Structure formats: structure tokens, C-alpha cells
C-alpha positions as CSV (number, residue, x, y, z in Angstrom):
1,X,45.6,127.2,27.4
2,X,42.9,128.6,25.3
3,X,39.9,131.1,26.4
4,X,36.4,129.3,26.4
5,X,33.7,131.3,24.4
6,X,29.9,130.5,24.7
7,X,27.6,131.9,21.6
8,X,24.4,133.9,23.1
9,X,22.4,131.8,21.4
10,X,24.4,128.5,23.7
11,X,24.1,131.0,26.4
12,X,20.1,131.1,25.7
13,X,19.9,127.6,25.7
14,X,21.5,126.8,28.6
15,X,19.2,129.1,30.4
16,X,16.4,127.6,29.2
17,X,18.0,124.2,30.0
18,X,18.0,125.2,33.8
19,X,14.7,126.6,33.6
20,X,13.4,123.2,32.4
21,X,15.6,121.0,34.7
22,X,14.4,122.8,37.9
23,X,10.9,122.8,36.9
24,X,11.0,118.8,36.5
25,X,14.2,117.7,38.6
26,X,14.8,120.3,41.1
27,X,18.4,122.2,42.0
28,X,20.3,119.6,42.9
29,X,20.0,117.6,39.5
30,X,20.2,120.8,37.9
31,X,23.4,121.8,39.3
32,X,24.9,118.5,38.8
33,X,24.1,118.8,35.0
34,X,25.0,121.7,33.9
35,X,28.1,121.8,36.2
36,X,28.6,118.9,33.9
37,X,28.1,120.3,31.0
38,X,30.4,123.3,31.9
39,X,33.4,120.9,33.4
40,X,33.1,119.0,30.4
41,X,33.6,121.9,28.2
42,X,36.1,123.6,30.2
43,X,38.3,120.7,28.9
44,X,38.4,122.2,25.5
45,X,40.5,125.3,26.5
46,X,43.8,122.6,27.0
47,X,42.4,119.7,25.0
48,X,40.1,121.1,21.9
49,X,41.1,117.9,19.9
50,X,39.2,116.0,22.2
51,X,35.6,115.8,20.5
52,X,34.7,114.6,17.3
53,X,35.9,116.5,13.5
54,X,32.8,116.8,12.1
55,X,34.2,117.1,8.8
56,X,36.1,113.6,9.2
57,X,33.3,111.9,10.3
58,X,30.8,113.1,7.8
59,X,32.8,113.9,5.0
60,X,32.0,117.4,4.8
61,X,34.2,120.8,4.2
62,X,33.6,122.6,8.2
63,X,35.8,123.5,10.8
64,X,33.1,122.7,13.8
65,X,33.8,119.7,15.9
66,X,31.2,118.1,18.4
67,X,31.5,117.4,22.4
68,X,29.0,115.3,23.3
69,X,27.8,115.6,27.4
70,X,25.0,114.8,29.9
71,X,22.4,114.3,26.6
72,X,23.6,117.2,24.5
73,X,25.9,118.3,21.8
74,X,28.2,121.2,21.8
75,X,29.1,122.1,18.4
76,X,32.4,124.3,18.4
77,X,35.3,125.7,16.5
78,X,38.7,126.7,17.5
79,X,41.5,128.7,16.9
80,X,45.1,129.6,18.3
81,X,43.5,131.6,21.4
82,X,40.1,130.4,21.6
83,X,37.5,127.5,21.6
84,X,33.8,129.0,20.6
85,X,31.3,127.4,21.7
86,X,28.5,127.9,18.7
87,X,25.3,125.8,19.1
88,X,24.1,123.3,21.5
89,X,21.7,120.6,20.9
90,X,19.7,117.9,22.6
91,X,20.7,114.1,21.8
92,X,17.1,114.2,20.5
93,X,17.9,116.4,17.6
94,X,19.5,115.8,14.1
95,X,22.0,118.8,14.6
96,X,23.6,118.0,11.4
97,X,19.9,118.4,9.8
98,X,20.1,121.5,11.2
99,X,23.6,122.7,11.0
100,X,24.0,121.5,7.3
101,X,20.8,120.1,5.7
102,X,22.1,116.4,5.9
103,X,20.8,113.8,8.2
104,X,22.9,112.4,10.5
105,X,20.4,109.6,11.7
106,X,20.0,106.0,11.1
107,X,17.6,104.2,10.0
108,X,17.8,102.3,13.6
109,X,18.0,105.6,15.5
110,X,14.8,106.7,13.8
111,X,12.8,103.7,14.8
112,X,14.2,103.8,18.3
113,X,13.3,107.4,19.1
114,X,9.6,106.7,17.0
115,X,10.3,109.6,14.8
């Protein structure tokens, strides 16, 4: 089984997410969402290829994969010993634009979200 690591940035985002959820929804929902995210991430320790290979999906040169869980994309990479979650984005964020400068959004998505 591989070791699961979270980048400092992801840990900071998880802390902000926790603060936001507590403020908006209370402790029970916050615990459920955060546990769901970390439980889904834990699956990557044994099944690192259970996410989506970004290189194949978008035809770009990268070793990043993503896992969608509880309205968030966990961006990760892996090697023989570990899985590293390097970034986390809310589903409303265009993570492809932020990571690679290319849009991953369709016109349908833009129209739906009003952006």
C-alpha cells in the first residue's frame, strides 16, 4: 500500500473549507463532507489509477490525475511509494485553466453556471 500525502496548499484549502462549512452548515455536515473527501482520497493508496488521467483526457503532457469527490477535484500524482495530492479545486473552478492555461469548460457549463 502506498503512502498518501497532502501538499501544504491542499491542507490549507481543507482548513478553509472546514471553516466555511462550519459557518454555513454546522458541525455534522462539515464532518460528513470532510470525512467523505478523505475517505475517497484514501482509496488512492491502493488504487491510484481510480481517478481520471488528465493527460489522456485532455491530450496534454502531464503526470497529474484527478479524483472528483464531494464537489471537489483532488489533483494528484503518484510514484512507486506514494500518492501526493498536490491541489484541490471546487467544482465551479476551471482547474484546467488554473493548472495549464487551457479551458476545460464547455459552453453548456458556462451557460449553466452563469460565468
